[in-house]
ZAMARLUM-742686 format. One line per field, with one value per residue: residue number from 1; y, z, x of N, C-alpha, C, O in turn. Coordinates in pm, whole numbers, plus 50000, padded with zeros to 5 digits. Atoms other than C-alpha are relative to their C-alpha. Layout:
<pts>
resi = (NUM,...) $
n_c2 = (Y,...) $
n_c3 = (Z,...) $
n_c1 = (X,...) $
ca_c2 = (Y,...) $
ca_c3 = (Z,...) $
ca_c1 = (X,...) $
c_c2 = (Y,...) $
c_c3 = (Z,...) $
c_c1 = (X,...) $
o_c2 = (Y,...) $
o_c3 = (Z,...) $
o_c1 = (X,...) $
</pts>
This chain:
<pts>
resi = (1,2,3,4,5,6,7,8,9,10,11,12,13,14,15,16,17,18,19,20,21,22,23,24,25,26,27,28,29,30,31,32,33,34,35,36,37,38,39,40,41,42,43,44,45,46,47,48,49,50,51,52,53,54,55,56,57,58,59,60,61,62,63,64,65) $
n_c2 = (50067,49915,49918,49990,50050,49885,50004,50074,49911,49935,50102,50022,49881,50008,50109,49951,49905,50078,50069,49899,49963,50110,50004,49885,50030,50101,49935,49914,50087,50046,49885,49956,49861,49997,50126,49980,50107,50053,50071,50053,50111,50051,50137,50061,50105,50097,49940,49875,49941,49958,49941,49906,50004,49885,50032,49912,50014,49898,49956,49908,49904,49973,49881,50047,49958) $
n_c3 = (49955,49904,49916,49857,49914,49929,49856,49958,49963,49872,49896,49978,49932,49861,49936,49981,49889,49876,49976,49952,49864,49909,49990,49917,49862,49945,49980,49883,49881,49976,49971,50119,50043,50144,50074,50125,50100,50003,50125,50010,50091,50009,50050,50000,49900,50050,50109,49966,49876,50003,49876,50012,49887,49988,49902,50002,49884,49897,49946,49886,50023,49885,50009,50045,49914) $
n_c1 = (49880,49929,50086,49972,50106,50055,49982,49881,49889,50030,49988,49857,49947,50045,49925,49863,50003,50016,49872,49905,50041,49964,49855,49960,50041,49908,49870,50015,50003,49863,49915,49927,50013,50026,49998,49926,50005,50137,50033,50135,50016,50136,50010,50133,50001,50097,50077,50069,49950,49860,49950,49890,49907,49911,49896,49885,49913,50021,49871,49995,49893,49914,49917,49868,49888) $
ca_c2 = (15353,15481,15746,15801,15623,15890,15966,15748,16030,16207,15884,15827,16186,16142,15812,15976,16258,16007,15810,16128,16226,15885,15894,16241,16136,15832,16042,16292,16011,15906,16258,16321,16672,16585,16306,16277,16070,16033,15784,15659,15333,15191,14837,14639,14423,14250,14307,14663,14754,14943,15063,15353,15323,15628,15582,15783,15825,16009,16219,16405,16722,16791,17096,17059,17223) $
ca_c3 = (17075,17370,17597,17967,18234,18379,18740,18744,18735,19023,19221,19172,19276,19591,19669,19619,19857,20121,20081,20127,20433,20591,20514,20670,20978,21026,20981,21238,21487,21449,21507,21151,21022,20654,20406,20119,19802,19792,19533,19415,19257,19140,19081,18998,19295,19129,18845,18860,19164,19195,19477,19518,19739,19859,20028,20116,20377,20696,20825,21144,21095,21323,21395,21203,21481) $
ca_c1 = (60345,60539,60401,60383,60185,59957,60049,60360,60620,60444,60427,60801,60877,60668,60842,61183,61088,60976,61300,61505,61304,61357,61729,61766,61568,61792,62107,61978,61908,62271,62402,62515,62574,62541,62486,62732,62742,62363,62244,61909,61813,61484,61377,61068,60980,60684,60442,60309,60521,60848,61067,61305,61611,61801,62135,62440,62710,62619,62908,62988,63190,63485,63695,64025,64229) $
c_c2 = (50097,50078,49990,49945,50117,49981,49934,50092,50070,49902,49972,50118,50000,49894,50043,50098,49930,49930,50097,50038,49893,49992,50113,49976,49901,50060,50091,49920,49955,50115,50052,50147,50012,49858,50028,49879,49933,49939,49949,49882,49957,49856,49955,49886,49892,50067,50122,50062,50031,50052,50098,49988,50126,49964,50096,49975,50116,50036,50095,50092,50023,50127,49956,50038,49906) $
c_c3 = (50091,50085,50146,50077,50086,50151,50048,50036,50135,50115,50031,50073,50147,50077,50026,50117,50134,50035,50054,50144,50101,50021,50090,50146,50065,50026,50122,50129,50038,50025,49883,49971,49852,49946,49868,49909,49995,49862,50008,49905,50002,49951,50005,50100,49971,49887,50052,50132,49985,50136,49966,50126,49994,50104,49982,50125,50095,50060,50117,49977,50128,49974,49962,50093,50109) $
c_c1 = (50075,49903,50039,49881,49952,50017,50128,50117,49978,50014,50147,50063,49961,50078,50145,50006,49986,50130,50104,49967,50038,50151,50050,49963,50095,50138,49995,50000,50141,50098,50080,49974,49962,49994,50070,49983,49863,49974,49857,50002,49854,50004,49855,50003,49896,49924,49924,50044,50149,50039,50110,50084,50085,50104,50116,50082,49975,50135,49979,50119,50079,50079,50142,50116,50033) $
o_c2 = (50215,50040,49934,49971,50174,49878,49953,50070,50085,49938,49957,50100,50033,49916,50010,50091,49969,49927,50063,50047,49925,49967,50091,50005,49919,50030,50096,49961,49932,50093,50123,50200,50113,49763,50120,49771,49810,49996,49929,49881,49970,49814,50003,49796,49782,50183,50116,50138,49951,50085,50085,49991,50163,49916,50152,49883,50232,49948,50167,50045,50022,50170,49872,49990,49931) $
o_c3 = (50062,50097,50182,50042,50162,50206,50162,50139,50214,50222,50148,50160,50233,50191,50130,50198,50232,50152,50145,50228,50209,50132,50173,50235,50181,50127,50200,50228,50155,50039,49902,50002,49810,50012,49795,49952,49993,49759,50117,49807,50104,49881,50085,50090,50026,49856,50156,50192,49931,50219,49863,50237,49888,50213,49875,50202,50060,50092,50125,49961,50238,49860,50031,50073,50187) $
o_c1 = (50089,49786,50142,49766,50030,49977,50169,50181,50071,50064,50184,50148,50042,50119,50201,50099,50051,50170,50180,50056,50088,50198,50138,50042,50134,50200,50090,50061,50170,50218,50179,49867,49907,50035,50031,49943,49852,50008,49802,50077,49786,50097,49775,50087,49903,49949,49858,49967,50226,49954,50177,50031,50136,50070,50138,50054,49994,50214,49879,50231,50023,50097,50200,50227,50125) $
</pts>
């Protein structure tokens, strides 16, 4: 009873890394200097399939003077 699905944690970690990479690439395309308030969510999209969403707020830093 219970246990871990072999390979599933690694697959989720890989998917999370890809989601972060895509988010950073998109922020860079928009000229952002940083991404704040990064969040992750997972959901089952069908039987035996899941998705990971990564989202945050891209910001552009300015000189306070």
